[in-house]
C-alpha positions as CSV (number, residue, x, y, z in Angstrom):
1,M,47.5,-25.2,7.8
2,D,49.2,-23.8,10.9
3,L,46.6,-23.2,13.7
4,E,48.0,-19.8,14.5
5,L,47.8,-18.8,10.9
6,A,44.2,-20.0,10.8
7,K,43.3,-17.8,13.8
8,D,44.6,-14.7,12.1
9,L,43.1,-15.5,8.7
10,C,40.0,-13.4,8.0
11,I,37.8,-14.1,5.1
12,C,35.5,-11.3,3.9
13,V,32.6,-12.0,1.6
14,C,30.8,-9.1,0.0
15,I,27.5,-9.7,-1.7
16,H,26.2,-7.0,-3.9
17,S,22.6,-7.0,-4.8
18,I,21.8,-5.0,-7.9
19,M,18.3,-3.8,-7.9
20,G,16.4,-4.4,-11.1
21,T,14.8,-1.5,-13.0
22,K,11.8,-1.2,-15.2
23,T,10.9,1.5,-17.6
24,I,7.3,2.6,-17.6
25,S,5.5,5.3,-19.5
26,I,3.3,7.7,-17.7
27,R,1.4,10.8,-18.8
28,D,3.0,14.2,-18.0
29,E,0.3,15.1,-15.5
30,V,0.9,11.9,-13.6
31,Y,4.6,12.6,-13.6
32,N,3.9,16.0,-12.2
33,I,1.7,14.6,-9.4
34,L,4.4,12.1,-8.5
35,K,7.0,14.8,-8.6
36,S,5.0,17.0,-6.2
37,L,4.6,14.1,-3.8
38,K,8.3,13.2,-3.9
39,R,10.6,14.5,-1.2
40,D,14.2,15.5,-2.0
41,N,15.6,12.3,-0.4
42,E,13.0,10.0,-2.0
43,S,13.1,8.1,-5.2
44,F,10.0,7.8,-7.5
45,S,9.9,4.1,-6.7
46,E,9.5,5.0,-3.0
47,V,6.7,7.4,-3.8
48,I,4.9,4.8,-5.9
49,G,5.4,2.2,-3.3
50,K,3.9,4.4,-0.6
51,L,0.8,5.0,-2.8
52,A,0.4,1.3,-3.4
53,E,0.6,0.6,0.3
54,K,-2.1,3.1,1.1
55,R,-4.5,1.2,-1.2
56,K,-4.1,-1.8,1.2
57,S,-5.3,0.3,4.1
58,D,-7.1,-1.4,7.0
59,L,-10.9,-0.8,6.7
60,S,-11.3,-1.0,10.5
61,Q,-10.4,2.7,10.7
62,Y,-13.8,3.4,9.2
63,F,-15.8,1.2,11.7
64,G,-18.3,3.3,13.6
65,V,-18.0,6.4,11.4
66,L,-21.7,6.5,10.6
67,K,-22.9,5.7,14.2
68,G,-25.7,8.0,15.1
69,S,-25.8,9.4,11.6
70,K,-29.0,10.0,9.5
71,V,-27.2,8.4,6.6
72,L,-27.0,5.1,8.6
73,D,-30.8,5.3,9.3
74,E,-31.4,5.8,5.6
75,I,-29.2,2.9,4.6
76,E,-31.1,0.7,7.1
77,E,-34.4,1.7,5.7
78,D,-33.3,1.0,2.2
79,Y,-32.0,-2.4,3.3
80,K,-35.3,-3.3,4.9
81,K,-37.2,-2.3,1.6
82,I,-34.8,-4.3,-0.5
83,R,-35.1,-7.3,1.9
84,A,-38.9,-7.1,1.9
85,S,-38.9,-6.9,-1.9
86,A,-36.7,-10.0,-2.2
87,M,-38.9,-11.9,0.2
88,Q,-42.0,-11.2,-2.0
89,R,-40.3,-12.6,-5.0
90,I,-39.6,-15.9,-3.2
């Protein structure tokens, strides 16, 4: 092949990825909830994906929430009682 021709030759490769689809059945009330959460520019897949990601949330955001709370004191007291009861069984 002529070197000049090779310089001018342009090869274009197009790769199309076709996204797979799945059909699922949901109750009408669930559909209505998803529809209310869906923005105009979002697909239902995106809404469901966001909800699924929220379930993987980082628990560290809750660290320290009960600090200085009466609930924390009650939990600690219950823990001590349970621990003492377990020690008596041994």
